[in-house]
N, C-alpha and C positions, 0 to 999 in steps of 0.2 A: 599420505598424511591427511588427517581430518582436522580442520579448524572449525569451531563453532563460535559465532560472534554475532553481536547486534550491529547491523549496518547503522550508519549515523542517522538513526531515527529514534524510536522510543521503547521504554521498558513497560511491560504489560500492565499491571494494575497500579504500581506505585507512583507512576507519573501521570496517571489519569487518562490513559489511552481509552478511547471509546470505540469499541467495535461490536457492541451488543445490538440487539434488535432495536430498530427505530424506524421512523417514517423515511420515505425516499428524499434524500437531501442532494440537490444538484445545484451548482453555482451558488454556494452559500455566501452570505454576507459575513463580515467578521462578527465576533460575539460582542454583544453589548449588554450591560447591566441595566435592568429596568427600574422603574420607581417603586416596584414591589420587592426589590432585591433578588428577583429571578433573573436568569441569563437568557437572552433571546438570540435566535438566528433566523434570518429570512432567506428564502431560496426560490429558485425557479418553480413555477406553479404546477407541481404534481402533488396529489394528496396521497394518503397512506393506503389507498385501494390498489395495492400492488404497483403503485406508480403510474397507473393508467388513466387516471381521471384528472382533467385540467381544473385548476383553481387559479385565481388571479395571481397571488403570491402566496407561497407556502410558508407558514410561520410555526416555529416550535420554541418552547422554553424549557428550562431546567432549573432545579434548585441549586445547581453547581456549574461552574464554568467548564467542566470537562464533560458535561452532558451524559453522565452515567444514568440519569433518568430523564424523562422528557414528557411533554404533553403538547398537543397541537393548539395553536392560537388562531384567532379569527384572521382571515386574509385582509391585508390593508387595501387591496384593490379587487374589485369585483370583475370576474372574467366574462360576465354576461352584460351587466349594466356599467360598463366602463365609460370614462368621459368621452363625449362626442368629438372633442377636438382632436383625439388621436387619429381618427379616420381621415382627417384633413391631410395629415403627413404620411400615414401608412394605410393607403386604401385597401380595404378588404381584410383588415386586421381581425384575427380570430379570437382574441382574448387570452392568448398564451403569452403571459409576461415572463421576462427572463431576468436573471442575474441581478437581484436588487442589492443595494447597500444602504447602510443606515448610520446616522450620526446625530448626536445630541447638540443642539445649538440654541442658545437664548431661550430656554424654557420649553423647547419642542424637540421631539424625535422626528427628524426628517428622513423619510425613506425614498430613495431614488430607484426608479425601475426602468427597464428597457421594453420597448414594443417595436417589433420589426416583422418583416416577411422573410422567412429563412432563405439564406443564400443571396440576399440583396442588401444594399445599403440604404434602402428606404426605411429609415429608423428614427426613433425619438428616445430621449431620456426625459421622463417626467418626474414630478416629485409630489408626495403627499406628506402630511405631518399630523401629529397628535401630541397633546401635552402629557399623555400617559400611555404606557404600554400595558399596564395592569387593567385599565378600563379605557380602551382606545376609542377615540372619536376622530377618525381619519378625515382630513380635509385636503382634497386635491388642489394643488396650486398651479397645475398646468405644465406647460412646456419649459424645459431647461435648455436643451440643445436638440438639434435635429441634423440629419444628413439626407441629401437629396437624391441618392441612388446613383450618382456618378461613380465612375470606376475608381477614382483616387480620393474619394471623400473619406474623412475620418469617421468611421461608422459609429453612429450614436447608440452603442450598446455597451454593456459591461461596465457600468460606472463603479468607481471606488473612491471613497472620501479619505482625505488626510488633513489633519490639523497640525500646523507647524508650531515650533516653539514660540514664535511671535504672535500666535493666535490667528494667523491667516489660515483660511480653509481653501483646499484645492480639490478638484475632481479630475481624476484621470479616467479615460475611457478609450474604446476603439477596438478594431479587429483587423482582419486580413486586408481590406481595401487600402485605406490610406495610412494604416498603422495606428499608433497610440498618440493621443494628445492629452494635454493638461490645461485646465482653465481655472481661474480663481472663482470662488463662491462667496457671495455676501451672506454672512451668518445671520443677518436680520431678516432676509427674505428667502434664502435658499436658492436664489437665482445667480446667474453669472455676473462677473465683473471683468471688464477688459476683454482681451482677445485670446483665442485658442493658440497654443504652441504645440507644434508637432515635436515629439521627443524620441520616437523609436519606431522602427519597422516601416511598413508600407510596401507598395508594389506587389500586393497580394501575397506577401509572406504569411506563413501560418503562425501569426502572432495575435493574441487576444487576451482578455481577462487580466488587465493590468492591476497591480496593487503597489502602492508606495508606502514605505515607512522610513523612519530616520533613526540612525544610531551613530552617536558621535558626530563627526563632521560630514557624514555621507547620507545621501538619500539613496535608498535601494528600490529599484523597480523590478518587480516580479511579473513575469508574463507566462502564459501558457503557449506551448508549441504543440505541433501534431494535430490530430483530429479527435474531437470529443464525440460523445453521444452515440457510441457504437458498442456499448456494454463492454464485454471482455475483448472485443476487437478494437477498442479505442487505443489511440497512440498518444494521448495527452501526456505531456511532461512539463516541468516547470523550470524556467531559466531565471537568472537574476543578473542585473547589471547595476552599476552605482555611479553617482555623480555628486559633486559638491554643491550643485544647484538643483532645485526641484525641476527647473525647465531644461536640464541637461547641459551638455551631452552625457548620455549614459554609456559607460564603457566597461570592459573587463568581463563581458558576458560569460557565464558558466552555468552548468547544470545545478539545480537546487534539489529537485525531486525527480527520480527516474521514472520511466514509463511503467515499470513494474517492480514491485518488491514482494515476491511471493504471490499471495492471493490479493494483494493490494495493487490494483491496476488503474492506470489513467488518472493520476491525481490532478486536481484542478481547482482554480479559484481560491488562491491563497487569501487568508485574512489573518489579522493579528489584533486581538482585542481582549481586554481584561487579563493581559499577561499570558494569553493562550494562542498558539498557532492553530489554525483550523483550515481544512480543505475537504473537498469531496473526493471519493474514490469509488471505483466499481469493484464490488466484492466477489472474488473468485469462489467463495463458499456458497454463493447464492445466484450464480449465473449472471453476475454483473449488476446486481441491485445497487443503486447509488446510495452511499452512506456518508455520514459526517465523521471525520477523524479529527481528534484534538490531541495536541502534544505541546512540547516546550519549544522555545526558540533560543538559540545561543549565537554568539558571534565569536569566531576564531580567526585571528590574523586579519581582521577587518572585513570578514565575509560571514553571512548568516549560515547557520547549520541547523537543520530541523532535528527535533528530538526523536527518540525511538518510536517505532510503530507498533510494538508488541509482537512483531514477526521476526523470528530468528532465522537467519539463513546460514547454510554451511558452505564452506570453501573446501572442496574435496580434491585430493590428489593421491593416487595410488591404485592398487589392484584389490578389488573387493568382490565378495559375493553379496547379492541383494536378497534378503530373506523377508518374505511377507510376514507381518506381525500376526495376522489372524490365523494363518495356516502353518506357520513355521516352515514353509517351503521356499525354495530358492528360484529366482528368476533364471531361466535356462534357455539356451539356444537349442532348438529341436533338431538341428543338423550337426553331426559330429564335426564337420568341416564347415566353417562359416561360408555363406554364399549369398548372392542377391536374393532377397525375399525370405531368408531364413526366419521362421516364425519364432516368437518369444512367448514362453509359457512358464508356468510354475511346476516344479518337480521336487521330490524329496532331496534334501541337500546331501550331496556326496563329495563336494570339494573338487569335482572334475573340471577339466578345461572349459566345458560348455557352460559352467556357472561362474567363470572368472571374467571380470570386466575391468578394464582400465578406465578410471574416471579422471578426467583432466579439467581443471579450472581454466577457462579460456578468457578470463577477464570479467570483473564484476561478479555477478551471481551466477553466470552461465557456464555450463559444463558440457563436454562431450562424453559419451559412454561407448566404449569400443571393446570388442572381444580381446581379451589379453593375448590370445594366440595369433591374432591377425588384425592389425589396426588399419588395414585397407577399408574395413567395414565399420559402420557405426550404427547404434540403435537409432531408429528412424520412425516417425509417425507416417504411416502409409499415405503417400501422395500429398504430404504436407497438409493433411486435412485438419479442419477445426471441429469436425463432427464428433458428437458423443459416439462412443463405440468404435472409433477408428482404430485399426489394428496397429500394434507395435511390432516391428520386424527389423531385420538388418538391411542396409543398403550401402552402396559405396559412400565412404566418408566424404561429404561435400562441404560440410561446415554451415549449411543453411539453417534457418530457424526451426525447421522440422526436426533437426538433430541437436538442438540445444536445450538444456534442461537446468532448472534450478532445484536445489535441495532445501526445502523448508523444514526446519526442525519441528517435530511433533512428538512429544513424549520421548520414548527411547528409540525413535526412528526418524525417518524423513518422508515427507511428501515429495514426489518427483514431478515437477511441473514443466510442461513444454512451453517454450518461449513463444511459439507461433499461436497456439490455441488457448493458452492459459488453462489447460485441462491437466488433470492428474493421472499418473500411472494408476491402474485399477485392476485387481484380479476379478475377472468376469463373474458376476453374480455372487461375489464373496465366497466362492467355492473353496473347499479344502482339497479337492481332487487333483491328483497328478494330471498334467496335460491341459489344465485350464489356461485359457488365453490371458495374456497381459494386453490390455487395451487402454485407451484414454477415456476419461469420463469427467464430468463436472466434479470439482473438488467439494466433498461433503464437509459441512460444518460439524463440530463436535467430534465424537468418537467414530472413526472410520478406519479400523485396522486393516481392511483390505486395500487401503490406499497409503499405508505407512510401511516402510521397509527399513530394516536394520542393515547396516553395512558391516560385513564380516571382513576384517582386515587380513588379507591373505599374504601380505608382505611383512607383517609384524612391525610396521613402521610408525613410530611416534603416536601410538594410540594414547600414550600417557600425556600428550600435549594438550588435551582438552582441559582448559583451566577455568573452572567455574567455582564450586565450593572447594576451597583449598584443602588438600589432604595429602598424606604420604603413607607408604606401606614399607615396613621394615621388620625383619629382613625380607628381601625379595631378590632372588629365589629363596624359598624356605621349604621345610619338611611338612608344611601344613599348619604350623603354629607361627603366628606373626602378629604384629601390632599395626593397627590403623590409627594414625594420628590425625585428628580433626581440629580445625580452627573454628568450627561452629558446633552448636549443640543440636541434638535431636535430628541427626541425619541418618537416612537408611543406608546400611552397608549391604550390598547385594552382590553375590558371586554367581556368575552364569558361565555356561560353556559357549562356544562360538555359534551355537544354534539359538542362543538366547534363552535356553532353558535354565531357570533359576535352581541352583543347587544349595544355596545357603543364603540366609538373610537375617539381619538383626538391626536394632536401632543403636546407633553410636552416639557418644557424648563428647563434648569438647575435651581435648587431651588425648591420651593414649588409650586405645581399646584393644584388649587382648583377644585374639581370635584363634580358636583351635578347631580345625576342620579335619574330616576324614578323607579329604580329596586325594584321588590317585595322582600319580605322576603325570604332569601335563601342563598345558598353558590354558589359562582361564581369563575371564574379564571380571574385574572387581569394580563395581560402580558405587560411588558415593552420591546419594541423591537427596535433594530437597524436593519441595512440592512441584517446582517447575524448572529445576536445573539439575545437571549431573556432571560428574567428573569421572573419567574412566582410567583404570590402570591395567596394564598387562600383568597378570599374576602368574608366576612360575612356581610350580610345585615339583620338587626333585624326588 
């Protein structure tokens, strides 16, 4: 059985998902509207030179809150001529500022920034302000909070601002060492009021990047878990807990964003501003380039749910052949009897046992792929490698991450992505020749048919369960003359054989469409397709 669905994330263009080319965005602030009606985000200091050049704080703006276009903005903090007072607290600081946040208070935009030495709690949060983002004149106001390098200090990094219903302003911050704290901020000065309250984590747990927002009676605390900053090997994910008080206790912790959703890897630094949820992720289509993603936020049964990501994932169960879209050849075991190390390559599709694989959903988006004739073995990335070009072969089914794969919908097929490496199945050199190896490679953006595979259902089970554009076929079975009934207009009706070869196509309209074909007796696939969705029916001709 194949299910195609949107995980609880976002719909590609209509909800404003932004996955297009942009500068490197890491640790973004929430989105804020400027005095010029543009929308601004500030991030850790990497500029657009492939993310390799340090700037003080990286700023971008857009004409819309979904950042479907963007331009770079002047850095609020100079990474070379930064304020001298920082070296008093962070000796040897190199000008690499982290994880800013921004808030508008009493006629000024206040931008809070982190300065630290990586891996220590010798850190500060400072603040600078400007009356205008369109024509900024940043004025550094100095220290807000610091941490002294001790083991259990609440580390003064990753600030996030929150304005409560009563007008009081709070800053949460912290990381591994002493966990997360919250302290009140004076909106007239941008500096602290009162004392710091520990609210979450500590004892060197992998907790950082807090963000607080309120909905109804609850305050929601979002934090990052796992490890950041390792591109496609990052294990960042986001959890959320809630409380009836901003100072806690925060309970009911649950996952908000998973470590991976197709080619979206390591989401981090949640923000919610101007009605838009934003965070960074590492892009599997560009070897881990950090990007900004924007979407919606909803609350269901008292808990936040992120909007769609523009990435559709499949949940697959059944016995299938996997046919490469570029060559129309099938993924094949090169040994007639599966064995340790049996190589996987492409060959002309023949429907034999060496081309039959049992695909099983093992929970979430992850699957195992095993020979249908012997499930002692499983498809495996050689030596659990993360390297480009690592071979795909059979090995004893052990269930480890080198044997787990996600199926990301791409046109009329799937990209098959390994859990351990975040790399895609790839037909070597995009060859059409029999015997060409299947290996793993970086997932290409755009059209990459050597990395997309159609699933040929060899059990005939429930192929008609893919519910996207609603349609029906009657009579079915038929003698080749039948009606396709559509609930939408201008949909493509395409009939293909199980090799994916198109035998008939036409444009259908809302209502009943009479189809008369010369198809021979057999079983075919009838697809009803819009520009980015499709629904499949098993078509039987007597």
